[in-house]
VOROMI-107578 format. One record per residue (C-alpha): x, y, z. Coordinates in steps of 0.02 Angstrom, whole numbers, padded with zeros to 5 digits, always signed. Layout:
! VOROMI-107578
+--------+--------+--------+
!     xx !     yy !     zz !
+--------+--------+--------+
!      X !      Y !      Z !
...
+--------+--------+--------+
! end
This chain:
! VOROMI-107578
+--------+--------+--------+
!     xx !     yy !     zz !
+--------+--------+--------+
! -00001 ! -00001 ! -00003 !
! +00140 ! +00120 ! +00044 !
! +00207 ! +00098 ! -00137 !
! +00041 ! +00164 ! -00202 !
! +00041 ! +00307 ! -00083 !
! +00218 ! +00355 ! -00134 !
! +00179 ! +00346 ! -00322 !
! +00023 ! +00455 ! -00302 !
! +00116 ! +00584 ! -00190 !
! +00259 ! +00589 ! -00308 !
! +00157 ! +00614 ! -00461 !
! +00053 ! +00747 ! -00372 !
! +00212 ! +00834 ! -00325 !
! +00268 ! +00832 ! -00506 !
! +00098 ! +00909 ! -00559 !
! +00107 ! +01046 ! -00423 !
! +00287 ! +01083 ! -00473 !
! +00261 ! +01088 ! -00661 !
! +00101 ! +01197 ! -00633 !
! +00211 ! +01321 ! -00532 !
! +00354 ! +01316 ! -00663 !
! +00230 ! +01347 ! -00805 !
! +00129 ! +01479 ! -00715 !
! +00185 ! +01623 ! -00835 !
! +00184 ! +01515 ! -00988 !
! +00003 ! +01466 ! -00967 !
! -00063 ! +01633 ! -00925 !
! -00080 ! +01593 ! -00739 !
! -00187 ! +01441 ! -00763 !
! -00072 ! +01335 ! -00657 !
! -00074 ! +01195 ! -00777 !
! +00026 ! +01048 ! -00714 !
! +00068 ! +00878 ! -00785 !
! +00161 ! +00714 ! -00758 !
! +00188 ! +00552 ! -00852 !
! +00108 ! +00381 ! -00818 !
! +00290 ! +00318 ! -00829 !
! +00328 ! +00408 ! -00663 !
! +00205 ! +00297 ! -00554 !
! +00324 ! +00150 ! -00545 !
! +00473 ! +00261 ! -00523 !
! +00395 ! +00351 ! -00375 !
! +00337 ! +00192 ! -00301 !
! +00512 ! +00136 ! -00265 !
! +00550 ! +00283 ! -00154 !
! +00502 ! +00186 ! +00002 !
! +00626 ! +00047 ! -00041 !
! +00770 ! +00180 ! -00050 !
! +00713 ! +00258 ! +00114 !
! +00707 ! +00084 ! +00197 !
! +00894 ! +00079 ! +00171 !
! +00944 ! +00259 ! +00187 !
! +00835 ! +00327 ! +00326 !
! +00900 ! +00211 ! +00465 !
! +01082 ! +00251 ! +00412 !
! +01050 ! +00440 ! +00408 !
! +00920 ! +00468 ! +00539 !
! +01044 ! +00543 ! +00669 !
! +01115 ! +00663 ! +00543 !
! +01048 ! +00838 ! +00540 !
! +00914 ! +00863 ! +00412 !
! +01009 ! +00970 ! +00294 !
! +01146 ! +00837 ! +00277 !
! +01013 ! +00704 ! +00250 !
! +00938 ! +00806 ! +00115 !
! +01113 ! +00833 ! +00034 !
! +01122 ! +00641 ! +00020 !
! +00940 ! +00608 ! -00038 !
! +00919 ! +00739 ! -00168 !
! +01068 ! +00689 ! -00275 !
! +01019 ! +00508 ! -00259 !
! +00847 ! +00556 ! -00319 !
! +00922 ! +00654 ! -00462 !
! +01025 ! +00505 ! -00510 !
! +00870 ! +00402 ! -00511 !
! +00793 ! +00530 ! -00625 !
! +00939 ! +00528 ! -00740 !
! +00950 ! +00335 ! -00739 !
! +00763 ! +00313 ! -00775 !
! +00773 ! +00451 ! -00903 !
! +00907 ! +00351 ! -00990 !
! +00804 ! +00193 ! -00981 !
! +00653 ! +00284 ! -01054 !
! +00759 ! +00359 ! -01186 !
! +00822 ! +00178 ! -01232 !
! +00636 ! +00114 ! -01237 !
! +00546 ! +00261 ! -01313 !
! +00684 ! +00354 ! -01405 !
! +00666 ! +00500 ! -01287 !
! +00624 ! +00529 ! -01100 !
! +00458 ! +00620 ! -01088 !
! +00537 ! +00772 ! -01002 !
! +00688 ! +00794 ! -01118 !
! +00611 ! +00933 ! -01227 !
! +00583 ! +01042 ! -01075 !
! +00752 ! +01006 ! -00994 !
! +00848 ! +01031 ! -01162 !
! +00807 ! +01218 ! -01149 !
! +00903 ! +01247 ! -00990 !
! +01088 ! +01274 ! -00979 !
! +01078 ! +01183 ! -00811 !
! +01025 ! +01014 ! -00890 !
! +01139 ! +00865 ! -00891 !
! +01109 ! +00761 ! -01046 !
! +00933 ! +00843 ! -01056 !
! +00886 ! +00713 ! -00916 !
! +00912 ! +00809 ! -00753 !
! +00930 ! +00987 ! -00705 !
! +01052 ! +01045 ! -00575 !
! +00949 ! +01199 ! -00540 !
! +00814 ! +01095 ! -00467 !
! +00921 ! +01032 ! -00330 !
! +00841 ! +01142 ! -00193 !
! +00668 ! +01086 ! -00255 !
! +00723 ! +00903 ! -00251 !
! +00788 ! +00936 ! -00068 !
! +00620 ! +01003 ! -00018 !
! +00527 ! +00857 ! -00105 !
! +00645 ! +00731 ! -00011 !
! +00609 ! +00817 ! +00152 !
! +00419 ! +00804 ! +00120 !
! +00439 ! +00617 ! +00066 !
! +00542 ! +00580 ! +00219 !
! +00406 ! +00651 ! +00329 !
! +00277 ! +00542 ! +00238 !
! +00387 ! +00390 ! +00254 !
! +00415 ! +00414 ! +00442 !
! +00232 ! +00441 ! +00472 !
! +00182 ! +00281 ! +00375 !
! +00315 ! +00187 ! +00478 !
! +00239 ! +00258 ! +00635 !
! +00402 ! +00349 ! +00684 !
! +00384 ! +00527 ! +00746 !
! +00465 ! +00655 ! +00620 !
+--------+--------+--------+
! end
C-alpha cells in the first residue's frame, strides 16, 4: 500500500511543481502535468528510504537532504536513460533541453533545492507511514 501512496504523492508533487514552473507560460492557469511512466518510479522511493533513512536518521536534516536529493536526481537521470532507450526520448527531455543547467537533457542541477524540499516532504511521509515521529 505504501508504494501506491508514494506513487500518488510523487506524481502529485510533479503536477504541482510543473504547474508552478509553467505559471507564466500558461497565463496563470497553473496547468500541471506528469507522465504515467512516473508512477512505478515514485513507487520505489520507500525501498530507498528503507535503506537510507536508518543510516542517516541521526544526521542533521540538511545533511540528509544533501544525500537524498542527489540520489533522487541520479534516479531521475537513470530512469530517463532507460526511457530514452525504450521510447527514443525521455518524456521530459524537450523541457530540460532548453536549460543551460540540464545534464544530457535528463536532469537539471538548478532543481536541486526543489528536490531537497521534495525529499524532506517524502521523508516525513515515510516516517509517518512507519509510525516513527518526524
